[in-house]
C-alpha positions, 0 to 999 in steps of 0.5 A, spaced: 391 885 189 394 890 184 399 887 179 404 890 175 403 889 167 408 893 162 409 898 167 402 900 169 398 898 175 392 893 174 387 890 178 384 883 178 377 886 178 372 884 172 369 891 171 373 897 171 368 903 170 362 902 174 365 904 180 373 906 179 376 913 181 382 917 179 389 916 183 394 919 179 397 920 172 404 921 168 405 925 162 410 922 157 412 925 150 405 923 146 401 919 152 398 920 159 398 914 163 392 914 168 391 910 174 385 909 178 383 904 184 380 899 179 383 901 172 389 903 169 390 906 162 394 910 157 391 915 152 396 916 146 395 922 141 397 921 134 397 926 128 391 928 126 386 929 131 386 921 133 387 919 140 388 911 142 386 908 149 389 902 151 387 899 157 391 893 162 388 887 165 391 881 168 386 876 164 389 878 157 396 879 154 397 886 150 398 884 143 401 889 138 397 894 135 396 891 127 391 897 125 396 903 127 402 904 121 409 903 124 410 910 121 404 913 124 406 920 128 405 922 135 402 928 136 403 934 141 398 934 146 395 938 152 393 936 159 389 940 163 387 938 170 381 940 174 378 938 181 373 933 177 376 931 171 383 930 166 382 933 159 387 931 154 387 935 148 390 933 141 388 938 136 381 938 135 379 932 139 379 932 147 378 926 151 375 928 158 376 923 163 372 923 169 375 923 176 370 919 180 368 914 174 373 914 169 368 915 164 371 918 158 368 923 154 370 925 147 369 932 144 371 935 137 372 943 138 368 943 144 362 939 141 360 932 144 362 926 140 361 919 144 362 917 151 366 911 153 362 908 159 364 902 161 370 897 160 370 890 162 375 884 162 374 877 164 377 871 163 372 870 157 373 876 154 374 884 154 369 889 152 368 897 151 361 900 151 360 907 149 354 912 149 352 915 142 347 920 140 340 918 138 340 921 131 347 919 129 347 914 123 353 909 123 357 906 117 362 900 118 363 893 120 366 892 113 363 887 108 356 886 110 350 886 105 345 890 110 345 897 107 349 903 108 347 905 115 348 899 120 345 902 126 341 897 130 345 891 128 349 886 132 355 884 127 360 878 128 367 880 128 370 874 125 372 874 117 368 868 114 367 866 107 359 867 105 359 863 098 354 865 093 351 871 097 346 875 094 342 881 097 343 879 105 349 878 109 351 879 116 358 876 116 363 875 110 370 875 108 373 882 111 370 884 117 372 891 120 372 892 127 370 900 126 365 905 126 364 911 122 359 916 125 355 921 121 357 926 127 364 925 123 368 921 128 371 914 127 371 909 133 376 903 131 377 897 135 384 895 135 383 888 136 385 882 132 381 877 136 374 874 134 369 878 137 362 882 136 360 889 134 354 891 137 351 898 133 345 899 138 342 893 137 337 894 143 336 901 141 339 904 148 344 909 144 350 904 146 355 901 141 359 895 144 366 892 142 367 886 145 372 880 143 374 873 146 381 876 148 387 880 145 389 888 145 384 892 150 384 898 145 380 903 141 382 909 137 377 915 136 379 919 130 375 926 128 375 932 124 370 937 121 368 933 114 368 926 111 374 927 107 378 930 112 376 924 117 378 919 112 385 923 111 386 923 118 384 915 118 390 913 113 395 918 116 394 913 122 393 906 119 397 907 113 396 910 106 395 905 100 401 905 095 400 907 088 398 900 084 402 899 078 398 902 072 397 895 069 392 893 075 387 898 072 387 895 066 382 889 064 384 882 067 382 875 064 381 870 069 377 864 071 376 858 075 381 856 072 385 855 066 387 848 066 394 848 061 398 852 057 395 852 051 388 854 054 392 860 056 395 862 049 388 861 046 384 866 051 390 871 050 389 870 042 382 871 043 382 878 046 387 880 040 382 877 035 376 880 038 380 887 039 379 887 046 384 890 051 388 886 056 393 887 061 393 881 066 391 874 066 390 870 072 391 863 074 387 859 079 389 853 082 390 849 076 397 852 075 400 847 081 395 841 080 390 838 075 385 837 080 381 841 085 383 837 091 389 834 093 394 839 090 394 845 094 401 847 097 405 844 092 407 852 090 410 850 084 408 849 076 404 842 074 409 841 068 405 836 065 400 842 064 404 848 064 411 845 061 414 851 060 411 857 064 417 861 064 416 862 056 409 862 057 410 868 062 415 871 057 410 871 051 405 874 055 409 880 057 411 881 050 404 882 049 403 887 055 400 881 059 402 880 066 401 874 069 398 873 076 398 867 080 393 864 086 396 862 092 393 859 099 396 859 106 394 851 106 399 846 105 395 839 104 399 833 107 398 830 100 402 836 097 409 835 094 411 840 100 408 837 106 414 834 109 418 840 107 414 845 111 414 840 117 421 840 117 422 848 116 417 849 122 413 853 117 406 851 120 402 853 126 402 848 131 398 844 136 398 843 144 404 838 143 408 842 139 407 838 132 404 841 126 396 842 127 392 838 122 385 838 120 380 836 114 377 841 110 374 842 103 381 841 099 383 835 103 387 834 110 392 840 111 396 844 115 396 852 116 402 856 114 404 860 120 405 867 117 406 870 124 413 867 125 420 868 121 420 860 120 413 860 117 414 867 112 421 865 110 419 858 108 413 861 104 417 866 101 421 861 097 415 860 093 414 867 091 421 868 090 421 862 085 415 865 082 418 872 081 424 869 078 420 866 073 416 873 071 410 873 075 408 880 077 402 879 081 399 875 087 393 873 089 392 870 096 385 866 097 382 863 103 386 868 107 380 869 112 383 863 114 377 859 111 378 854 116 382 856 122 381 852 129 381 856 135 386 851 139 391 852 133 397 855 136 401 861 132 408 863 134 409 871 135 415 874 133 417 874 141 416 866 141 410 867 145 404 863 142 397 865 141 390 861 140 387 862 133 381 866 135 386 871 138 389 873 131 384 870 126 382 877 123 389 879 122 391 873 119 390 876 112 393 882 114 400 879 116 400 875 110 399 881 105 405 884 109 409 878 108 408 878 100 408 886 100 415 886 103 418 880 099 416 883 093 419 890 095 425 886 097 425 882 090 424 888 086 425 894 090 423 899 085 417 895 082 410 896 085 407 890 088 400 888 086 397 884 092 390 881 091 387 878 098 380 876 100 381 878 108 385 883 112 384 888 118 384 895 119 390 898 115 391 893 110 391 898 105 398 900 107 401 893 104 398 895 097 392 890 098 387 890 093 381 886 096 375 883 092 368 881 095 368 874 095 364 868 091 358 872 090 352 869 086 352 869 079 345 873 079 342 879 079 342 878 087 349 878 087 350 884 083 345 889 087 350 889 093 356 891 090 356 898 090 354 898 098 360 893 099 365 897 095 363 904 099 363 901 106 370 898 105 373 905 101 371 909 107 376 905 111 382 906 106 381 899 102 379 903 096 380 898 091 375 893 093 372 890 087 367 884 085 368 878 080 365 882 074 359 878 072 359 874 078 362 868 081 358 862 084 353 858 080 348 860 074 345 854 070 345 858 064 348 865 061 344 871 062 347 876 057 343 882 060 346 881 067 353 879 065 353 886 060 350 890 066 355 887 071 361 889 066 358 896 064 358 897 072 365 894 072 368 900 068 367 905 074 369 900 080 377 900 082 379 893 078 376 890 072 376 883 073 371 878 070 372 872 074 367 866 075 366 858 075 368 856 068 362 852 066 360 859 064 365 863 061 367 869 065 371 872 059 367 876 054 371 874 048 367 867 049 360 870 048 355 872 043 356 878 038 351 883 041 354 882 048 361 882 045 359 889 041 357 892 048 362 890 052 368 891 048 366 898 047 365 899 055 372 895 056 375 900 051 372 906 055 375 903 061 382 904 057 380 911 055 379 913 062 386 911 064 389 918 065 383 920 069 383 913 073 390 913 074 389 920 077 384 918 082 389 912 084 394 918 086 389 922 089 387 916 094 395 915 095 396 922 097 389 923 101 386 917 102 380 919 098 377 913 095 375 912 087 368 910 089 365 915 093 358 916 097 353 921 095 354 923 103 360 927 101 356 932 096 352 934 102 354 932 109 348 936 112 343 931 109 343 925 113 339 921 108 344 921 103 348 916 108 343 911 106 344 912 098 347 905 096 345 905 088 348 912 086 355 914 087 361 918 085 367 915 081 372 921 083 369 928 083 367 928 076 362 922 074 356 920 077 354 913 076 348 908 077 349 901 075 343 897 072 341 891 077 334 889 075 333 885 068 329 888 063 330 895 066 327 901 062 329 907 067 333 907 073 332 912 079 338 916 079 340 921 085 342 927 082 346 932 087 346 939 086 348 942 080 348 941 072 350 934 070 351 931 063 349 924 060 356 922 059 354 918 052 348 923 049 350 929 052 343 931 055 343 936 060 340 934 067 339 939 073 341 936 079 338 936 086 333 931 086 332 923 084 330 922 077 327 916 073 332 916 067 331 912 061 336 907 059 338 902 053 342 895 054 348 899 050 348 905 055 349 906 063 346 912 067 353 915 067 353 923 068 359 928 068 359 934 073 359 941 069 366 944 070 369 938 070 376 936 067 376 929 065 383 927 062 383 921 057 387 917 052 386 914 045 384 907 044 390 902 046 391 895 046 393 895 054 397 900 059 404 898 056 402 902 050 400 908 054 403 914 051 404 920 057 406 925 051 399 925 048 392 926 051 386 929 051 383 934 056 375 934 056 372 940 060 365 940 061 362 947 060 356 951 063 355 958 064 353 957 071 360 954 073 365 960 074 371 957 077 373 949 077 379 945 077 382 939 075 389 935 075 392 929 071 398 925 074 403 921 070 409 917 072 412 911 069 407 906 071 411 902 075 416 905 080 415 904 087 419 911 088 415 915 083 412 920 089 418 920 094 423 922 088 418 926 085 419 922 078 412 924 076 408 930 072 402 933 075 398 937 071 394 942 074 388 945 070 383 951 073 378 954 069 375 961 070 369 963 066 365 970 066 360 973 061 366 975 056 371 969 056 373 962 059 380 962 061 383 955 062 390 955 066 395 950 065 401 949 071 405 943 072 410 940 078 414 934 079 421 932 076 418 928 070 420 921 069 423 916 063 419 917 057 416 923 058 418 929 053 419 936 054 412 937 051 406 934 051 401 934 045 394 935 048 387 936 044 383 940 049 375 939 048 370 944 051 364 940 051 357 944 051 360 950 048 353 954 045 357 959 041 362 959 036 368 963 040 370 970 037 377 968 038 382 963 041 388 965 045 394 961 047 399 964 051 397 971 048 397 969 041 391 968 037 390 961 034 387 960 027 380 958 028 379 953 022 372 951 019 372 944 018 374 938 021 378 936 015 382 942 016 383 941 023 385 934 023 391 936 018 393 942 022 399 942 027 395 947 031 389 951 031 381 951 034 375 948 031 368 949 033 363 944 031 356 947 031 353 940 031 356 937 037 357 944 040 364 942 042 370 946 041 377 942 039 384 946 040 390 943 039 396 945 044 403 943 046 404 943 053 410 944 057 413 946 064 412 954 063 405 956 066 400 957 060 393 960 059 388 958 054 383 964 053 376 963 049 373 970 047 366 969 047 364 975 044 
């Protein structure tokens, strides 16, 4: 018997592909509906090079897509029919539907990618199977500690906390039902339910996607390079909005600050220790004096925090933003339990009553973020906090950490689904709620939304994920590059770790702590956080640790113009801040396995030190010329080299030809001056051409990009035997606080000879012969023979300008 579901003919069969055959098809604007004798499905074309397949079944209702962004654009496509197949072509990608079996082969520019061989729908669940090549490597699955190539693993798709993890984990806080292949395609399982991602665990060249129910849909995205593929992915699932500039600064955070006096004390200590600070994070003690029993109060404990409004205002006056934790669990012992029940804000049991269960923090209900009653009630807490001055949101336990299958969530259309059917998008919907409410409360202020769990596309809600309750140990530090790279390749570019480690640790390990905070300079968010029996803040530790860490925190702030430009690049193109070495040479498949050395933007190469007592570290140098960022030593790339390190240094290298904009030391991002910056160019004779950029805006406005309220500098260096020419160009409409001209010091590093002359806009600049003369001059150039640096003072404005350095 056939059934009509959402306008498509569907069979009561349990397995569609094994013996199905084609009957007919119908073409609409961006999709084609295909009917077979044992299957019906829809192929939809999206920009760019993406095809979605949605299958219909009597056994499971078709839930909404959570992965595809609401503003994703359909694409024009071409349908070609032959006696044996139906070909749907969208740009470079083609889906070829075999009429005798309804298998679907995917190609990019005529080259085979993968083949869907089977779709099964039964009461127990749904599954898709795909044939892949024997040699291809597979990245994906989200947060796992398994190595970069996850082929051969069978991975649970169920967001779940892994407290105190170290060097192995197959299931963590943020799973992703997605695969990125070395053949430069992505396979996305657009399904929110509990499931499994089998990446050829039986060595049969098969990938299998399965779930207990939910949306029977997958998406194939393709392109000819990894960056282009990633850009296509974020065009489909949504781009990460620009974060507020302060989120790139240093955070004070612990579990947790118990009262208002403790907050004032820790901020004062950062001042006394001359360590920049941009944010203070309040864990659960802000709403209750104990760990257990108070979750869900969603209001200040006025005994411990008698005047939070004044406290927040005082911190703000010092340039320190206040971030507070919230959780979606409302304990029956909390002050707001009855209010939540009366407002129908909680997920239900089969009797239509609030579902109650016990977990670590107490007896609880769970806010239903899938329906209007739940979000309206929950949003009242965020509204109260925003009115008090809170500027950042930290959502914890949002897997959710405990989520019974038989709990019922009410969707927007009034229908209900069990917990397992939407488990993996709970954090996604929560982030959407907080992000949209933040924009409603402050329409031109960028939200800061830190969440532990989500789904494909959660980056479009400004989500800043972290890697959970990592062990405070060397074992906890080791997998952090892998975790951030894996997530960044699926749009979640701000994935970061609790610097110093969170869980456990009997005594303070100064070396491990120092190494973790050094690495943190080159991860997206700088936030030490831990259980309080060992202070996570550097201001509470010994003088040697403070001395080293202070310098690295200051380095983080000096790099603010560069890092903020990386944020701009991520928002506009999807390129992550942390980048895998496979981007350097896409033909070398061995680079996919590299999980220690990585790129920070395009200019920096970083290898964290993850073992005690390390005297040297193996650094995988890409081709080209590299300079030690701290010593200036030149290294020829193209191989793995053992590189010496001391406790005060980290293996960080800058690529020859790079432009790195920096700023002077500042106490926090509030003091950032866009009208003064340094531009560092790393010269080498072998580099004939290179480019760079600097993005600047007011650091907070939501519409900076849409209204072109920014300044974007473009730099281009052209080098030959006679001269080095650097061109400066500018675009954007500017912003409040930007002057008509910027005072810039250009520093050309590793210039081996005193230049013959330096020309600016075709006019000769004075070549000064001492640092003192240079420091006193308003313009001019100075070449330091000892450091081989050429320093040039410039005034930049909107007109196209060129600096020429004559060599002979």
